[in-house]
N, C-alpha and C positions, 0 to 999 in steps of 0.2 A: 371855666365854670362861670355862670352869670354872677355879677357883683352882688346881687341880692342874696346869693346862696353862701357867700363867704362867711364863715364863722369858725375861725381856727380853734377856739376853745372847745366848741362842740365836737369838731372833728377829732381833736386830741382825746377828748373824753370817750368818744365812741371807739377810737383805736385802742385805748387802754382797756376798755370793757371787752373788746374782742380778744385781747391778749389774755385777760383773766378767764374768759370762757374757754379759750383753747388750752390753757393750763389745766382748767377743770376737766376737759376732754382727756388730756394726757394722764391726769390723776385717776380718773375712772378706769382707764385701761390698765394702769399699774395695779390698782386695787383689785382688779378682776383676777390677777394672778399670772404666773409665768407659763402655765400649761396650755394656754389658748394659742393655736397657730396664727401666724401673722396674717394669712389670707382670710381667716375667719374674722379677725379683728377688723381688717380692711372692709369686709362686707358690711358688718354692723355699722362701722363708721360712715360708710357711703350711703347705705340704704336708709337709715333713720335720719340722716342729714337731709334727705329729701322732704321730710315732713315740714320743718320750718321754712325751707327754701320755697316749696310750692305755695305754702300759705302766704309767705312774704310777696312772691311774685303775683299771686292772685289779688292780694290787697293793693298792690301798686298797679293792677290791671295790665301786667306785663306777661302773664302766664302764656296766653295764646301766642303772643309775639315771640316768647322765649323758645317755643318749639320750632320756629321757622329758621331754617338754615340753608345756606348754599354750599356748605363745606363740611358735609358729614364725615368725610375721610379725615379731615383735619381734627375734628373732635375725637374721633376714634384714636388717632395717634396721640393726642393729648391725654386721652383716657388710659392708654397703655402705659405711657410714661408715668402718669400720675399714680396709677395702681401699683406699679413697680416701686415707685418712690415711697408710697405709703407703706407698702408691705415690708420693705427693708427697714424703713424708719421705725415701724411698730415693733419689729423684731429687736432692734436696738433698744427701744424704749423699755421693754420688759427685762432686759439684761444689763442695763446701765443705771446708775443713779440719775435722777431727773435733772439735776443741774448740769451734769456732764453731757447728757443727751441734748439738752437745749443748746449748750455752748457749741457742741460739734455741729449742730444743725445750722449754726451761723455761717458755716462754710459755703452754703448754697449760693448766696449772692456773689461771693468771691468767684466761685466756679462759673457762675452765669456770665461774668465779665469776660472770662477766658473763652467760653463757648461763643459769646457774641462776636468776639474778634475772629475766631476760627471759622465759624459756620455762617455768620451773617455779614461778614466783611466789615464789621463796625470798627471804626478807628479808635484805638485805645492808646492814649499818649502816656508819656513817662510818669505823670503824677498818679494815674490810676493803676498802671502796672506796678508801681512802687507800693501802693496801698494794698494791692492784691497779694504781692509777695510777702509783705509784712503780716497781713492777715493769715496767710497760710503758715507762716512761722508760728503764729498763735495757735492754730489748729494742731500743728505738730506737737507743741508743748502739751496740749490737752491729751493728745492721743498717745504720746510716747510711753507713759507708764503702763498703759493697757496693752500696747503692741509689742513690748519687749519680749513677750512670750514667743513671738515669731522667730526670734533668734535661736530658740530651742527647737524650732521646727514642729512644735506641738500646739497648733492653733486650737484644736478641739479641747485642750485642757483648760481653757479659760473662756467662759461665757462672756466675760467683759470684753475680751479681745474680739470675739466674734461680733459682739454688739457694736463695738467701736467701728469695725470694718463695715458693718451693715449701715450704720448712720452715715459714714462717709460716702458709701455707694448711693444711699438715699439722697444725699446732698447733690451728687452729680446728676442723678436722674431727675431730681427736682429742678435743677438748673436747666436741663434739657427741656423739661416740661414748660418752664418759664419762657424759653425761646419759642416754643410752639404756641404758647398763649400770645406772645408778642406778634406772631404771624396772624393769629385768629382775630385779634382786636382791630386789625385794619379793616375788616369787612363784617365782623360779627359783633352783636351786642353783648354787653357784659352778662346780662340775664341769660342769654343763650349759652354762653360759655360755661357759666356756673351750673346751669340746669343739665346740660348734656354731660358735663363731667361727672356729676353725681349719678346720673343714670348709667353711663358706660362703666364707671367704677363699680357700681353695684352688680352689674351683669358680669363683668370680667372677673371680679373677686368671687362671685358665686361659684365659678367653675373650680375653685380650689377645694370645694366640698369633696370632689373625687379623690383628693389626696389625703382626706381624713380630717374631720373637724372634731373638736372636743365636745362632750356632752356637758352643757352648762347647768350649774345650779341656778335657782331662781335669783340668788343674789348676783351671780356673775352675769346672768341675762339682763338684769336691771341695769347693771353698770355698763354693759355694752350698748344697750339702748340709749342710756343717758350720754355715753360718749359720742354716739352718732348725732343725737339731738344737739349736743354742745358744738359739734363740728359744724352743723348747718347754721346754728345761731351765730357762732363766731364769724362765719363767712358773711352773714347778713350785716353784722356790726362793722366788719372790715370794709365791706362795700359802701355802707352808708358813710363811714368816716371820710372817704375820699370825695364825698359830695360837698364837703364843707371846708376843706383846706388842701393846699398843695402837698405833693408827695414829700418835698423837702421839709415840710413842717411836721408831717405825721410819721413818716417812715422811721426816724430815729427812735421813736417810742417803742418800736418792736423789741428793742434790747432791754426793756424793763422786765421782759419775761424771765430773764436769768435771776432777777431779784425775787420776783413772785414765786418762781419755780423752786428756788432755794429755800424759801420760807415753808412752802408746802412740803418739800422733801424732808425738811428737818422735823416738822410737826407730825407728819403722818408716817414717814418711813425711817426716821432717825438717820437720814443721810446728810452728811456735812460736806460741802465742797472742799476739795483738797487745794493746797496752795498752787499746784500746777494748773488746776482747772481755773482758779481765780485769775492767775497771771495770764494764762492763755486766752481766757474769755475777755479780759481787759484789752489785750492786743487786737483780737478779732473785732470787738465792738468798735474800737477806735478806727480801724481800717474800714469797717463797714459804713460808719457814719461819714467818713471822708468821701467814700465812693458815692454815697447818696447825694451829698451836696455837690460833688463834682459833676455827676450826671445831670443834676438839675441846672447847674450853671451852663452846661453844654447844650441844654435843651433836648436831651434824649427823651423819647416818649416811653415812660415806664409806668405812668400812673394807671392807665387802663389795664396793663398787664398785672399790676399788683392787685387791683380790685378783683380780677378774675382768677387769681391764683388761690390755691387751697392748701394751707399749712397742714 
């Protein structure tokens, strides 16, 4: 970035604001209730995110350029992965306490390291492999109390178990989407990636209507619209944050979401993080921060991919 644009404090502030807005998005989804299908949630999240995104790109005079692409198939692949990741993630969100959902979602960057080694041929040395394994231990600690129902062979008996499985699947799909974004940023602008993802996600998730959507009350509709708007606004704030500071400066603040999410969960839903969630989250956060700094030290290009990714 140009030296004149470097402003770490501003970048950190924008990053924290994006986290707060994304937690707001998650809160609106939980407040809307458990009866809304994940595909329907994904549609509202994607479609109404387009409003702030289009206004933002128009304000920056990047809207016309945002529609120009030489890799439409790549955007469709990213859209398919992203929709699947959001759908499974939202299913988990309505069936798990918010702190647990956030903590399990931290598995995504760990899985992304594994996928990068397997599918992109990226060299992952001992330090990062160790951090990934330690992080996955933390994920296991968070998941174990919910997945013990598997030992009884009755997964359907526990919505929390299904939710935990869905979030872990979402993390894997999100990691695959991140790899696709890393391919796209080589030739495509960030604005193009963000815009096409919101459009393709809206179109693809709209097809879930054929599988049955819930009839929403005015209150639920308002919450779904606000969730979508928050998703788009959070993406804008996230993108802007990387204009002012390096990824190694900003990315660790992603983990403040567990603090904010725990406060919101306690105040609105009377949800208190369990000891296993806190211990597991601490392990995962430590491993994630180590990986962030290690990647920065090795000079891996992750900044553009993070800007174009959609939580």
